[in-house]
C-alpha positions in Angstrom: 5.6 -15.1 6.5 6.4 -14.0 10.1 6.1 -16.8 13.0 4.2 -14.0 15.1 1.5 -13.3 12.3 -1.0 -15.5 12.8 -0.6 -15.1 16.8 -0.8 -11.1 16.1 -3.3 -11.6 13.8 -5.8 -13.3 16.2 -4.4 -11.7 19.4 -5.6 -8.2 17.7 -9.2 -9.4 16.7 -10.0 -11.0 20.2 -8.3 -7.6 21.9 -10.4 -5.7 19.8 -13.7 -8.1 20.5 -13.1 -7.7 24.3 -12.6 -4.2 24.3 -16.0 -4.0 22.2 -18.0 -5.9 24.5 -16.4 -4.3 27.9 -17.7 -0.8 26.5 -21.1 -1.9 25.4 -21.5 -3.7 29.0 -20.3 -0.8 30.6 -22.1 2.4 28.7 -25.5 2.5 27.1 -25.3 2.6 22.7 -27.3 5.5 21.5 -28.6 4.5 18.8 -30.2 7.4 17.1 -30.4 9.4 14.0 -27.0 10.7 13.7 -25.1 7.6 14.9 -26.5 5.6 12.0 -25.7 8.6 9.6 -22.5 8.7 10.4 -22.0 4.7 10.2 -24.0 4.8 6.7 -21.6 7.6 5.5 -18.6 6.2 6.6 -19.5 2.9 5.0 -20.1 5.1 1.8 -17.0 6.7 1.6 -14.9 3.8 1.9 -16.9 1.8 -0.9 -16.6 4.9 -3.3 -12.7 4.9 -2.9 -12.6 1.3 -3.3 -15.0 1.3 -6.4 -13.7 4.6 -7.9 -10.4 5.8 -7.3 -6.9 4.0 -8.0 -5.6 4.6 -4.7 -7.5 2.7 -2.4 -5.4 2.9 0.4 -6.7 5.6 2.5 -10.5 7.5 2.7 -12.1 10.1 4.8 -14.0 7.6 6.9 -11.6 7.7 9.7 -12.4 11.6 9.8 -16.4 10.6 10.2 -15.2 8.5 12.4 -13.2 10.6 14.8 -16.0 13.0 14.9 -18.3 10.3 16.2 -16.6 10.1 19.2 -16.9 13.8 20.0 -20.5 13.1 19.6 -21.1 9.9 21.5 -20.2 7.4 24.3 -17.8 4.1 23.5 -20.1 2.1 22.9 -21.9 4.1 20.8 -18.6 4.1 18.8 -18.7 0.6 18.7 -21.6 0.4 17.3 -21.4 2.9 14.7 -18.0 1.2 13.3 -19.2 -2.3 13.6 -22.5 -1.3 11.6 -20.2 1.0 9.2 -18.4 -2.2 8.8 -21.5 -4.4 8.2 -23.2 -1.9 5.6 -19.5 -1.4 3.7 -19.4 -5.3 3.1 -23.1 -5.6 1.6 -22.2 -2.8 -0.4 -19.1 -4.4 -1.7 -21.3 -7.3 -2.2 -23.7 -5.6 -4.6 -21.7 -3.3 -6.5 -18.5 -5.3 -6.9 -20.0 -8.9 -6.6 -17.1 -9.3 -4.4 -17.3 -11.7 -1.3 -15.8 -9.3 1.2 -16.5 -12.0 3.9 -14.5 -14.5 2.2 -11.5 -13.9 4.1 -12.9 -13.5 7.3 -9.9 -13.1 9.2 -8.7 -10.7 7.0 -11.9 -8.7 7.5 -11.7 -9.0 10.7 -8.8 -7.6 11.0 -9.6 -4.3 9.2 -12.4 -3.8 12.0 -10.6 -4.3 14.7 -8.0 -1.6 13.4 -10.9 0.7 13.2 -12.3 -0.3 16.9 -9.3 0.2 18.5 -8.4 3.7 16.7 -12.2 4.9 17.8 -11.6 3.8 21.1 -8.3 5.3 21.7 -9.7 8.4 20.2 -12.8 8.0 23.0 -10.4 7.5 25.7 -8.2 10.5 24.6 -11.4 12.8 24.4 -12.7 12.1 27.7 -9.2 12.2 29.5 -8.7 15.2 28.2 -12.2 16.5 28.6 -12.5 20.0 28.9 -9.5 21.4 26.8 -10.1 23.6 23.4 -12.3 21.6 21.0 -9.5 22.4 18.2 -6.5 21.3 20.3 -8.8 18.1 21.2 -9.7 17.3 17.3 -5.6 17.6 16.5 -4.9 15.4 19.0 -7.4 12.2 18.1 -6.4 13.1 14.6 -3.1 12.5 14.6 -3.9 9.5 17.4 -6.0 8.1 15.2 -4.0 8.5 11.8 -1.1 7.1 13.5 -2.6 3.9 15.1 -4.2 3.1 11.7 -0.9 3.6 9.8 0.6 1.4 12.6 -1.2 -1.5 12.3 -1.5 -1.7 8.8 2.4 -1.9 8.5 2.9 -4.4 11.0 0.3 -7.2 9.4 1.8 -6.3 6.1 5.6 -7.0 7.7 4.6 -9.9 9.5 2.4 -11.6 6.6 5.6 -10.5 3.8 8.2 -10.5 6.4 9.7 -8.0 4.5 10.5 -4.5 5.5 10.5 -2.9 1.7 6.9 -4.5 1.5 5.8 -2.9 4.5 6.3 0.5 3.4 2.7 1.6 2.9 2.9 5.9 3.1 5.4 8.4 3.6 5.3 11.0 6.0 4.2 13.2 3.8 1.1 11.5 2.7 0.1 10.7 6.9 0.9 13.9 7.7 -1.5 15.0 5.0 -4.2 12.5 6.1 -3.8 14.3 9.2 -4.1 17.7 8.3 -7.4 16.9 6.2 -9.0 14.7 9.0 -8.3 18.0 11.2 -10.1 20.8 9.3 -13.0 18.2 8.3 -13.6 17.8 11.7 -13.5 21.4 12.8 -16.5 21.7 10.2 -18.1 18.7 11.4 -18.0 19.9 15.0 -18.6 23.4 14.7 -21.1 23.0 12.0 -22.9 20.4 14.3 -22.7 22.9 17.4 -24.2 26.3 15.0 -26.8 24.0 13.2 -27.1 20.8 14.2 -27.3 17.1 12.1 -28.5 19.4 8.9 -25.3 21.1 8.8 -23.6 17.4 9.1 -25.7 16.0 6.7 -24.4 19.2 4.0 -20.9 18.9 5.0 -21.2 14.9 4.2 -23.0 15.6 0.9 -20.2 18.3 -0.1 -17.3 15.8 1.1 -18.8 13.0 -1.1 -18.1 14.0 -4.8 -14.4 15.3 -3.8 -13.3 12.7 -1.8 -10.9 11.0 -4.5 -10.0 14.8 -5.2 -9.3 16.2 -1.6 -6.7 13.0 -1.1 -5.3 13.4 -4.9 -4.0 16.5 -4.1 -3.2 16.2 -0.6 -1.1 12.7 -1.7 -0.8 13.7 -5.4 3.1 12.2 -5.7 2.2 8.8 -3.6 -0.6 8.3 -6.4 1.5 9.1 -9.1 4.0 7.0 -7.6 2.1 4.1 -6.9 1.2 4.1 -10.8 4.4 3.5 -11.7 5.3 0.3 -9.1 5.3 -3.0 -9.8 2.5 -4.3 -7.0 4.0 -7.6 -7.1 7.6 -6.9 -6.4 7.4 -3.4 -5.1 9.8 -1.9 -7.8 9.2 0.6 -10.8 7.3 -1.2 -13.1 7.1 -1.2 -17.3 5.5 2.1 -17.6 8.1 4.2 -15.2 10.9 2.5 -17.5 8.8 3.0 -20.5 9.2 7.0 -19.0 12.3 7.3 -18.1 13.7 5.8 -21.4 12.2 8.3 -23.4 13.1 11.2 -21.3 16.9 9.9 -21.7 16.2 9.8 -25.7 14.6 12.9 -26.1 17.0 14.5 -24.1 19.7 13.1 -26.1 21.0 12.1 -22.4 23.7 8.9 -22.1 22.8 5.7 -20.0 23.6 2.2 -19.9 20.4 -0.4 -19.6 21.1 -3.8 -18.3 18.1 -6.5 -19.1 18.0 -9.3 -16.6 15.8 -12.2 -17.2 15.3 -15.5 -15.1 17.0 -18.8 -16.6 14.2 -21.7 -17.0 11.8 -20.0 -14.7 9.2 -21.6 -16.6 10.2 -24.6 -15.2 9.7 -23.2 -11.9 6.4 -22.2 -12.5 5.6 -25.7 -13.6 6.9 -27.6 -10.8 5.9 -25.6 -7.7 3.1 -23.4 -8.6 2.7 -19.9 -9.9 2.4 -18.8 -6.4 5.7 -19.8 -5.4 7.0 -18.5 -8.7 5.8 -14.8 -7.5 7.3 -15.1 -4.1 11.0 -15.7 -6.0 10.1 -12.9 -8.1 9.6 -10.7 -4.9 12.8 -12.9 -3.6 15.0 -11.4 -6.4 13.7 -7.7 -6.4 14.5 -7.4 -2.7 17.6 -9.5 -2.6 19.1 -7.3 -5.6 17.6 -4.4 -4.3 19.9 -5.0 -1.3 22.7 -5.1 -3.1 22.5 -1.9 -5.1 22.5 1.5 -3.7 19.7 4.0 -3.1 20.8 6.3 -6.7 20.5 3.1 -8.9 16.8 2.1 -10.1 15.5 -1.6 -10.9 12.3 -1.7 -13.1 10.3 -4.9 -13.6 9.5 -5.1 -17.0 7.1 -8.3 -17.4 7.1 -11.6 -16.3 10.6 -12.5 -14.7 12.2 -9.8 -16.8 13.9 -7.3 -14.9 15.6 -3.7 -16.3 18.4 -1.7 -14.3 19.1 1.7 -16.0 22.6 3.6 -15.0 22.9 7.1 -16.1 26.8 7.8 -14.6 29.0 5.8 -16.8 31.6 5.1 -13.7 28.6 3.6 -11.9 28.3 0.8 -14.9 31.0 -1.6 -14.1 30.0 -1.6 -9.9 25.9 -2.3 -10.6 27.0 -5.4 -12.8 29.5 -6.4 -10.6 27.2 -6.6 -8.0 24.2 -8.2 -9.9 26.7 -10.6 -11.1 28.0 -11.2 -7.9 24.2 -12.8 -6.9 24.1 -15.4 -10.2 24.9 -18.5 -7.9 23.7 -17.7 -4.4 20.5 -16.9 -5.4 18.3 -19.1 -3.2 14.2 -19.4 -2.3 13.4 -21.2 1.0 10.3 -21.5 2.1 9.5 -24.3 5.3 10.1 -27.7 3.0 11.4 -25.6 -0.2 14.9 -24.6 -1.3 14.8 -23.6 -4.8 18.1 -22.3 -6.1 17.6 -20.1 -9.2 19.6 -17.5 -11.4 19.4 -15.2 -14.3 21.1 -13.9 -17.6 22.0 -10.2 -18.3 22.4 -8.2 -21.7 23.6 -4.5 -21.8 23.4 -1.9 -23.9 25.3 1.5 -24.0 23.1 4.7 -24.8 25.5 7.7 -26.1 23.0 10.1 -27.2 22.7 8.7 -30.9 20.4 10.4 -33.3 17.6 8.0 -34.8 17.7 5.4 -32.0 14.2 4.9 -30.2 13.2 3.5 -26.8 11.7 0.3 -28.5 15.0 -0.5 -30.3 17.3 -0.2 -27.6 15.3 -2.7 -25.8 15.1 -4.9 -28.6 18.9 -4.5 -28.5 19.4 -5.6 -25.1 17.3 -8.3 -24.8 18.8 -10.0 -27.8 22.1 -9.8 -26.2 20.5 -10.9 -23.1 19.2 -13.9 -24.9 22.7 -14.8 -26.6 24.2 -14.6 -23.1 21.9 -17.4 -21.8 22.7 -19.5 -24.8 26.2 -18.8 -24.5 25.8 -20.1 -20.7 23.6 -22.5 -21.3 26.3 -24.0 -24.0 29.3 -23.6 -21.6 27.6 -25.5 -18.6 29.2 -28.9 -17.8 
């Protein structure tokens, strides 16, 4: 955790609260049917995304909030965001039996992100008043999504103190979300101009059942990638390893598999707890990835076991040397903790032999790793 994590977290919440109070004092809040409808619908979109989607990193609630900035003053925008947040927390408690406010600071930061984003959009709309509606919608969508993404990346980086962990969405997915927000807001804006609240309600009802599909199409490869990445260590997971091994075996393509297993990891968990054990796994993944090239792929097989798949014969020794170079230098440090750890490896080269399966390859390479582990223990003075 970075030393600026807590100051930034608390500072962001205080800043959002100050802006909210300032807006509420400066403007008259318009609590009308449309403002309540927007707040409720934004909450429903968030809950549906969290409840039914494997990819909960984004929803279309941002598009709804942007639309509010074109209709209402900043005080009403604060009211809409806050009411939406309260409804969302209550709904999640009911449908997921989740106490969303159990981590009140985390929840308040989520609220602060929304407040800062919507007030920035509201200020931009007021500043550029008189410009083309389409131009304003484009600017508002870019501003809203960029601020949200930046604040999300920053808080993750400060919490994990890792640039690897802070990677949330690619430029492709961010651009896709902005594009979707622009289209939805154009529909909402001109629909409301022509037919009023009835058009807004119809558009809302149309969007709701298709939210997951819309975002899935826009960020298809991002969602697929997230399914193949280990959530703890941010390296590829066992499903991804199985997929690539199957591809190689079916095409009879040569490759080398390196199997990595921690030494005495159970003792670390028993001594320091599983939370520290998880942090050591993340530390190892980040450290090893720092030694590897971009073309090298690291997989978490499960628990404290990792794998490297090398498809070029000339690269095998380079990758193994870089991996082995870490053996006697790995130390996890946190406050008063200083925990050295090491690992053993096994290697298997597949040359396209007929009849060899992925399971047999894993069995052979893991057995060789165990043999090396026993040898290393025996050779210790």
